C-alpha positions in Angstrom: -0.6 -0.9 10.9 -0.5 -3.9 8.6 -0.9 -1.6 5.5 2.0 0.5 6.7 4.2 -2.6 7.0 3.2 -3.7 3.5 4.0 -0.3 2.1 7.6 -0.5 3.7 8.0 -4.0 2.4 6.9 -2.9 -1.1 9.3 0.1 -1.0 12.2 -2.2 -0.1 11.3 -4.8 -2.8 11.0 -2.1 -5.5 14.4 -0.6 -4.4 15.9 -4.0 -4.7 14.4 -4.5 -8.1 15.6 -1.0 -9.1 19.3 -1.8 -8.3 19.4 -5.5 -9.2 17.9 -7.0 -12.3 15.3 -9.4 -11.0 15.1 -13.0 -12.3 11.8 -14.5 -13.5 10.9 -16.1 -10.1 11.7 -12.8 -8.3 9.7 -10.8 -10.8 6.6 -13.0 -10.0 7.1 -12.6 -6.3 7.6 -8.8 -6.8 4.4 -8.6 -8.9 2.3 -10.4 -6.2 3.8 -8.3 -3.4 3.2 -5.0 -5.1 -0.2 -5.9 -6.4 -1.4 -7.0 -2.9 0.2 -3.9 -1.2 -1.4 -1.6 -3.8 -4.8 -3.2 -3.2 -4.5 -2.7 0.5 -3.7 1.0 -0.1 -6.7 1.2 -2.5 -8.9 -0.1 0.4 -7.3 2.4 2.9 -7.7 5.3 0.5 -11.3 4.4 -0.2 -12.2 4.2 3.5 -10.6 7.7 4.0 -12.4 9.1 1.0 -9.2 9.8 -1.0 -10.5 8.5 -4.3 -7.6 10.0 -6.3 -5.1 7.9 -4.3 -7.4 4.9 -4.7 -7.4 5.3 -8.5 -3.6 5.7 -8.6 -2.9 2.6 -6.6 -5.5 0.7 -8.5 -3.5 1.5 -11.6 -0.3 0.3 -9.8 -2.2 -3.0 -8.8 -3.2 -3.4 -12.5 0.3 -2.8 -13.7 1.9 -5.3 -11.4 -1.0 -7.8 -11.8 0.6 -11.4 -11.6 -2.4 -13.0 -13.3 -2.1 -11.0 -16.5 1.5 -9.5 -16.5 2.3 -6.5 -18.6 5.5 -7.0 -20.7 7.7 -3.9 -20.5 11.3 -3.2 -21.4 13.9 -3.0 -18.8 14.3 0.8 -19.3 10.5 1.3 -18.9 10.5 -0.9 -15.9 13.1 1.3 -14.2 11.0 4.4 -14.7 7.8 2.7 -13.5 9.7 1.2 -10.5 11.0 4.6 -9.5 7.6 6.1 -9.9 6.0 3.4 -7.7 8.7 3.9 -5.0 7.9 7.6 -4.9 4.2 7.0 -4.8 4.5 4.6 -1.9 6.7 7.0 -0.1 4.4 9.9 -0.6 1.4 7.7 0.5 3.2 7.1 3.7 3.1 10.8 4.5 -0.3 11.7 3.0 -2.4 8.7 4.1 -1.8 8.4 7.8 -3.7 5.7 9.6 -6.0 6.9 12.3 -6.2 5.0 15.5 -9.6 3.5 16.2 -11.3 4.8 19.2 -12.3 2.2 21.8 -15.9 1.8 22.8 -16.7 3.2 26.3 -17.5 0.5 28.7 -21.0 0.5 30.4 -19.5 -1.2 33.4 -16.8 1.3 34.0 -16.7 2.4 37.6 -15.7 6.0 36.7 -17.8 6.8 33.6 -17.0 10.5 33.7 -20.6 11.5 34.2 -23.4 10.9 36.6 -26.2 8.5 35.8 -29.8 9.7 35.5 
């Protein structure tokens, strides 16, 4: 659930950066947010066995890495930004989170079967 929330926050931040030219402080916040979100999606994709998605989001995390930022022009940034928005949106549809099944209790009064 937290990954889904981070995906939506990332989409909104990328849309804001697409329409409005980000300042330096906003750019650093954007890089941190997108990098963390992409790493969370990498972990989710790896758990689900979707290694292609994991590799794609690892590339997004490397591109928005705040420790060693990549210097790109404004025009290139708009293309990359739009591509990342689409990637996050498609990942929302493709990589659904599966609810975890609860463990059956051994003290349940109605276990569903008879004991031996």
